[in-house]
N, C-alpha and C positions, 0 to 999 in steps of 0.2 A: 549468575543467571540473570536474564533480562528482567524478570519480575522483581527480583531483589533490588536491582539497579534503579528501577522505576520507583519502588517504595522509598529508597534512600533519597532520590531526587525530589520526590513529592514532599518529604519532610523538610528538605532544604528550601524548597520553593515556598512552603508554608512559613518558615522562619523569615524568609526574605520578603514575605508578603506579595509574592507574584501571583496574583489572583487567577489570571488566565492559565498559566502553567499548572498551578495547583488543581484547578478545575479539570483540565484535560487529563492530568495524571490520575486523579481520583476516578474519573470516568473509565480510564484504561484498566485500573485495578479492579473496578467493578465488573468490567467486561471479562477480565481474566477469571474472576470468581464464577461468573455465569458460565464460562466455557468449561471450567472444572466440573460444575454441577451437571452440565449437559453431557459430559463424558463419564458421569456417574462416579465422580471422585469427591473427596471431602473438600469443602471450600478452603480449608486451612493448608491444603497441599500446594506444592509449587507447580506451576504450569511449565512444561518443557519449552525451551526457546523457540522451537519450530512452531508450536501452537501459539505461543505469545506473538510471534511475528505475523501469523495469520490474523489474529485478533487486531493487531495494529493496522494491518493492510485493510481490513474491513472498515476500521475507523477512518483511515485516509480516504477510502473510496466514498464513504458517507459525506465527508467534508467536501470532496470534489463535486459530488452531486449537488450538495447544498449550495455551493458557490455558484454553480451553473444556474440553478433555479433562482437564486437571489438576484443574479445578474439580469436574468430575463424579467424579473419583477421590479427591477430598478431599485433594489434595496442595498445601496452601497454600504450603509452602516453594518448590515449583517454580513456582507461580502468580506469586509475588512476583518471582522471578528472571526469568521470561518478561516480566512487565510492565515491569521495569526495562530489559530489552533492547528491548522495543517502544517505549518512550519515546525511547531513543537513535535508533532507526531513523526514528521519526516526524519527528525534527528535519530529516531530509534530504528529506522529501516536501513538495510545495507545499501551501499552506494549503487545507484542505477546507472546503466550504460546509456549513452545518448543515441539519438536516432541514426547518426552516421555509422556508428558501430553496429547497430541493429541491421542497417541496410547491407553492410559488408557481409555479415553473417547470413542474412536472408538470401542474398544473391548466391553465396556458396551452397547453402542448403537447397536452394531451388535447382541448381546445377546437379548437385549430388542426387536428388530425388528424381531429376528429369521432368520436373513439372513445367509445362509450357501452356497449359490450359487454365483459363480463369476459373473453371468449374472445380478445379482441385486446389483452389486458394485456401480453403479451410484445412486441408491436409497439411499444407505448408505452415500455416499459422500454428496448428497443433504441434507439429514437429519442432518449430522454433520455441514455442512456449515450454515444451518439455526440456529443451536444451538451456533456455535462458530463465528457468524457473524464478529465481529470486533476484535476477540481475536486470530485468527489463519490465516495464509497465506493459500490460496486455494491450491497452489502447494504442500505445506507440507501435507495438509490433504489428497490430492490425493495420494501422495507418501506413506503415512502411511497406507491408506486403501488398496492400491495395495499390500503392504507387508503382509497384514493379510490373503490374499488368496493364 
């Protein structure tokens, strides 16, 4: 299970004195516990992999948002810190497909649904996100679909 794997890797990173990785993994384990409590489960229980992936995705999104804000504020020191943390988190997510693949799928789905009106763009994005659930970033899907109109 993902939670067990992360616990093991945290122990290893502590022994190897990898401060950034240890901090990120401790934060993830804490977020897992918070999620268990939110689901009215005991903190000592294991979080299912699907829920653990959702927690990791939230952490990735937070890092991306922080990077964007720090870049606007000219804080390169914090940008590099957040990017390092993001790299650690991305290792636990499934492989994402690239924009070219998304575009091929989006064009096919657009034809299949018969969408030619920009007003129905949201319907196309929704259908694609349903199909590409854990395989594509939502921001990338939105960007590709906007490019089709």
